[in-house]
N, C-alpha and C positions, 0 to 999 in steps of 0.2 A: 472422523470419516468412517464409513461402514462399507465394506466390500460385500457384494451380493453375487451369488451363483444361482442362475435360473436353469433348472433341469427339466426338460420336457421333450418328448420325441416328436411333437408337432411344432414345426418351425413357426407357423403363424401365431400360435399361442405364445411361444417364447418371445417373438418380436413384439407382440401386444403388451406383454408384461413389462418388457424392457422400456417400451415407449411410455407406459404409465409411470414407471419409476423415474425416468429421466425428466418427466414433466412435474414431478413432485417437488416439494420444498425441502426434502431430506438432504443432509450433507453426505451424499454417497460418494464412495471412491470408485473402485472398479466395479462394473456390472458385467459379468461374464456369463455366456450361455453355453449349454451342452445338450446334445441330443440323446445321450445315453449315459449309463453309469460309468462306462469305461472312459469316455471323454471327460466326464466330471472328475474322475480320479486323477486324470492327467493334469487338469488345471490346478490341482492342489500342490503340484510341484513348484509352481511359480507364485501362487497367491494364497494368503491366509484369508478365509472367508468368514465374515461375521454372521451372515444370514444366508440360508438356503431356501429357495422356493422351488418345490418339486412336485411333479405329477406322481400319482401312485402307480398306475399301470403303464408300463412301457415295454418295448421289446427288450428281452433279457431281464436282469434283476429289477425288481420293483423299486419305487421311490423309498418305501419303508426299509427295504433291504439296504439301500444306499445310506440312509440315515444311520442305520445300525453300524455300518462300517465306518461312516464318517465320525461317529461318536468315539471310536477307538483312536482315530487320527487327530481329530479336531473337536474335542469335547465342548469347547466354548461356542461353537456354531449354533445359532438358533434356527430351527426349521419351521417352515410353513408348508402345509400339505394342500395341494390343489387336486381335485379328483372329480370324475364324472360319476362316481359310484357312492351311494349313500348306504353303507353297510356297517353295522356295529363292529364287526370283526376288524375292519380297517380303523375305525375311530378308536376302538379300545387299544389296539396296538400303537396307534399314533400317540395316544395319551401316555401310554407306558414308556414311550421313547422321549417324552417331554417336549412334544411339538408345541409351538406357540399358538397355532391356529389350524383349523381344518376347514377349508373352503371348497365350494362346489362350482363346477363350470355350468354355465358361462360365467366368466370372472367379472364380478362387480368391482368397479374401480375403487369406490369408497371402502368396501370391505377389505380389498387388498391393501390399501394404504393404511387402514386402521390396524391390520395385522402387522404390517411392517413397523408402524410406530410402536406397537406393543413390544415387538422384538427389540427395537432400539432402546426402549425404556428399560428392558431387562438387562441389556448389555451395559447401559450406562450405570445401572445400579451395581452390577458385578464389578465394573471397572473402578467405581468409587470405593468399593469395599475390598478391592484387590483379591477377590475370591472368584475363581472360575467355576465353582460348582454351586448349584442351586439346590437347597433342601426341598424336596417334594413332600407335600403333606399326605399324599395318597400312597399307601404301602403296597408291597407286592401281594400281601394277603388280601387287601381290599380289591385288587384287580381280579383275584380268583373268585371272590364273592360276586363281583360285577358279572363275570363270565357265567357263573351259575344262574344268576337272576335272568340273564339274557336267554338262556337255554331252557330253563324250567318253566312250568306253569306258574302264573302269578299267585296261585294258592298252594304252592308246594309246601308240604309239611316238614321238609328237611330242615334240621337245625344247623344253621350256618355260622354259629358262634366262632368256631375254630378258624374261620377264614378272615377274621379281623384280628390284627396283631395283638392288641392289648387285652384280648379275651383271655389270654393265659395269665394275665396279671391281676389276680383278685376276681371280683365279680362285677364286670362292667354293665352299664345300662345302655340300651340302644334306642335311638330315635330315628324315625324315617321322615324325610321331607320328599313327598311325591309331587311331581310337576305335571300339569296339563296345559299345553299351549295350543290354542285353537289353530293358528297358522304357523307352525314351527318352521324355522329355516334350518338348512342342512348343517350349520355349524353349531347347533345347540350344545353338543357334547363339549366342544371346545370352549363355548361360553361358560358352561358350568365349571369346567376345569379352571378357567381364568378367574372366575368369581371366587373360587376357593383359595386360589393362590394369592389373590389380592386382598382377601378379607382379613379380619382380626382373629379368625378362628385359631384356637390354640394348637400348637404343634404337639401337645401332649395327648391330643385326641385323634382318633382314626376316622377316616372318611372313605366311603366307596361310592363311585358313580355307576349307575346301571341303566340299561335300556332293556325292557322286557318284550314279550311277544306282541303286546299291544302297541309296540313302538312308542311307549311312554317312558319317560326318564325319571330318575330320582336319585336321592343321596341318602346313604345310611351312615349314621354317626354313632360312634362308640364313646361313652363317657366313663371315666373311672369312678365317678360318683354322681348322684343327682342332687339337685338343690333341695333344701329342707322344705320349701313350699311347693315343690314339684313343678315350678315354673321353668320354662326353657331358658338357657343361659343367654346373656346379652350377645355373646359372640355369634350364636346361631341366628339371632334376630338381625344382627348386622349383616350376616351372610345373605339372608333373605333379601335385605334391602339392596345388597350388591348385585344379586341375581336379577332383581327387578330392574335395576338400572342398565344391566347388560342387555336384557331383553328389549327394553324400550329403545336403547341406542341402535338396535338392529331392526326396529320397526315392528316388533312383536308386542302388541298392546293388550291382547286378550289372553290372560293366563291365570292359573289358580295354583295355590299351594295347599296340599293336604298334609297335615302334620299329625303324627301319632303322639302318644304320651311316652313316658319312660317305660321300657320293658326289659325283661331279662334275656330275651332272645330276639335276634333280628327278624325272624320270620313273623313273630307276633307283631312287631312294629310295622312290618311290611303289610300285613293284613289290615291293621288299624289305619295306616296311612291311606290305603285304598278305600276303606270304609269312610274316612273323612272326605276323600276326593269325590266319592259318590254324592255326598251331600251338597256339593256346590250348586246343584240344581235347585235346592231348597234355600240355601243361603246365597242366592244369586247376586246379592249386592256386596258380597264379601270376596276379597281376593285371597285371604288366608282362612282356612277352615280347620279348626282344632278338633281332635277326637272327642274330648270331653264335652264340647258344645253339642255334638251330634247326639250324645247319650241323653241330653235333656229333652229331646223331642218326644211328645206323647200323643199328639193329635193324629187320628186316623181319618183318611178320606175315602169315601165310597159313594156310589150313586144310590139315592133312595129308590124305592120300588117305582114311584111315579116317574122319576128321572130315567130309569132304565126302560120303562114302557114308552116314554116319550122319544127316547133315542132310537128305539126299535122302529117306532112309527115314522120318524124322520128318515131313517134308512130306506123304508118302504117307498117313501115319496120320491127317492132318488134326486132330491133337490140339494145340490151342493151348497147353495147359499144358506139354506135352513140348517143343514148339518154344521156348516162353518160357524153360524151364529150360536148354535148350541155349545160347540166346543169353546168358543170365545167366552161365553157366559160361565162355563165351568171353570175356565182358567181364572177369571176374575174372582169367583167364589173361593178357589183354593188359595189364591194369593192372600186372602184375609187371615189364613192360618199358617202355621209351620208344621206340616204333616210329617209323619215318620216316613223314611225312605221306602220301607217295605210296603206300606199301604199305597203310596203313590205308584210304586212299581206295579202292584196288582191292578190298580185302576187303569194304568197305561196299557197293560197287556189285555185287559178286558175290552177296552174301547177298540184297540187295534184288531183283536180277533173278531169282535162283533162286525166290524166293517168288512173284513175279509170273508167271513162266513156268509154274510148277507148277499154279497155280490159274487161269491165263488171266486174271489180274487186271490191269486197265488203270488205272494211276495217272493221275489227272487232272493235266494239265500244271502247274496251279497248286500241286499238292501234291507233285510229283516233285522232291525235293531232290537235285540232282545232285552238289553239292559239300559236303564236310565243313565248309566255311567257315562254314556257318550253325549249327553245333553248337559249344557252348563246353565240352562235357564228354562223356566216354564214355557216361555214363548217358543223356543226351539222344539220342545217336546210336542206342544199342541200344533205347531205348524207342520211337523212331521205327520201327525195324525190326519191333519187336513189334506196333506199331499196324498196320503194313501187313499183317503175318501175320494179325492178328485180323480186319481188314477183308476180306482175301482169303478166309479160311475162312468168315466169316459170309456173304459173297456166294455162295460155293460151296454152302453148306448152308442158306441162309436159308429154303428151302421145307420143310426138315425140322424136326422138333421140337427136335433137338439144336442146330441152327443158330439157331432162334428163341430158345431158352433162353440160348445164348451171348450173343446180342445183348441180351436183356433184362437179364442180369446185369451186363454191361459198361455198359449205359445207367444201371442203378441205381447202380453205383459212381461214375459221373460225376455223377449227381444228388447223391449223398452228398457228394462232393468240393466241390460248389458250394453246397449248402444245409445243411451240417452244423450251422449255428447255429440251424436251425429245428427244430420238433417233427416229426421224421421217423418215420413208421411204415411197416412193410413192408406192412401191409394196404392202405393207400391206393394204393401203387404197384402192388400185385398187382391190385386192383380196376380201376384205370385201364387195365391191360393185359390184362384178361380172363384172368387165370391164378389158380389156386388158391394161397392164401398159403402153405400148408404145402409145396406143390410148389416154389414159388419159393424158399422158405427152404432147402430141401434142395439145390436146384440151385445156389444161391448158394454154399453151403458146398462143394459138389463142384467147381464151376468155379473159384471164387476161393481155395479152400483156406483159408477163414476164415469164421466165421459172420457173418451180417449185423450183429448187435449188436457183435461184436468189431471188425469193420471200421469201423463208425460211431464206436466209442469211440476207435480208433486215430487216425482222421482228426481227431476233436475234440481229442484230447490233443496231436497234432502242432501244431495251430494254437494251442492253449493255451500250449505251450512257447514259441512265437514271441512271444506277448503277455507272458509272464513275462520273457523275455529283454529286452524293451523297458523293463521296470521302471517302467511308467507307471500301471498299474491295480492296484486291490486284487484279492485272490484271488476274493472273492465276485463282483465285477464280471466278471472273466475267465470264471468259471463260467457266468454268464448269457450272455456274448458267444459262448460256444462251445456253447450248446445244452443245458447241464446244468440239471436241474430244481432242484438245491440245491447249496450249497457242500459239504455232507457227501458227497453222491453223487459230486461232482466230485473231492474229495480221495481218496475210496475208489477210484474208477476210475483216477485218476492214479497212485496207488501200485501198483495192479495192473499197469498197463502199464509204468511206469518204475522200480518198486521204491523210489520216493521219494514223499513227500508234496509238494504244490506248494510249501510253505514250505521244505522241505529242498532241493528242486530250485533254487529261487530263491537260497537261501543259498549253495549250491555254485557257482552261476554267479558270484555276487558275489565269492566267495573266489578263483575262478579269475582274474577280472579284476584283483583286487588283487595277486595273485602276479605 
């Protein structure tokens, strides 16, 4: 049995957590609530608690302050943090206090129960070994290093060797594993900590978790020696697999690992891990990018004189479709080679600045992406360039009928992308924007090079394929989820777009997986 204390100054949140716990399958004993730290301390007189679930900010002492006090009285209690604030200062302190998980409001039931199960597993392990203390792999020195990374520029030249504990024992080597998650969840720090704790990573090596000004995370490892062939140790590869599994379990499917080689200082490893991560746009089919692989690239990309003149001419025409086709053809050409990052960066800036100069278009500072670091594929980079071209042309022609129609059509495409599951009709959108339905239909076909209905069907089928790939829903349910009025119409449209029925598509996917 496991006793649980729920500490939060919002009564509705406390009751919600308790309800979720009571409905769970865990063998829980007492589940006690408290509205502040004083009440929580009073409950300790009567009950020994195995698990604490606490908010961070409350009236009076914070949840972290309470955990610190609780560790003196009840060091065996496992803590789970719940907060409405995503700040590294909180996460870093929470990790240093040995919390099991760091969750954000609104509370997701599944995430909460996963965290509680994690705490129970730790408790069971300690009870079986009759040991109430858990050896943490991350040292105090490593936390100081993490704090420095979070405050300083990502290119700081400061030598941080002294902040990793084994740095004073001989001449260690450093390797950095930098992470880029496209849609990170707020518990990512806790996930990394859990992955380290559950991995086979040696206790004889030191680890630091950091988050920098770009809000990107990473791990710095210190090794007493490097392998003779300079290959990374199997324990680190196992850790990468563990991190991957942690991310996928939380619904984070698009991520990359940039790995440095062995270096004598952590700052050099830091710079090389960033260098590796930049190259994920070039190695877009890879999840793991190694520093040494990036050094092998030698192809440069640039526009020929004829291509530059043609691009300038197309900008003069103010034809978005022609400019878009030029950019698409350029993308296909570059995909045939593996260019150096620097040459791709120069090409990107050249194209972006040509568009902005030609149309006297001022990119807002928050939207001006200066570095390819923020793109993880060619497609996203070139789509961004096309977006700038569209915005610039629209701004230049917004007072004309052509410009207005261009803006309406692209707004309609965005609306379809976001509301494909609803009953979308062209008439409603046309009426809302004071334009004739027939005119909007013709302009949509002309500008988008596809009819309104065909575009809507393609978006719906694209999302239906994703749901079929998950293999969790029946075909009739997927039809409804994607906005189709009936399973028959869904199957007919699916076959028209993909040449397969939904059942045939699903079967082909299963056969591919089994092979």
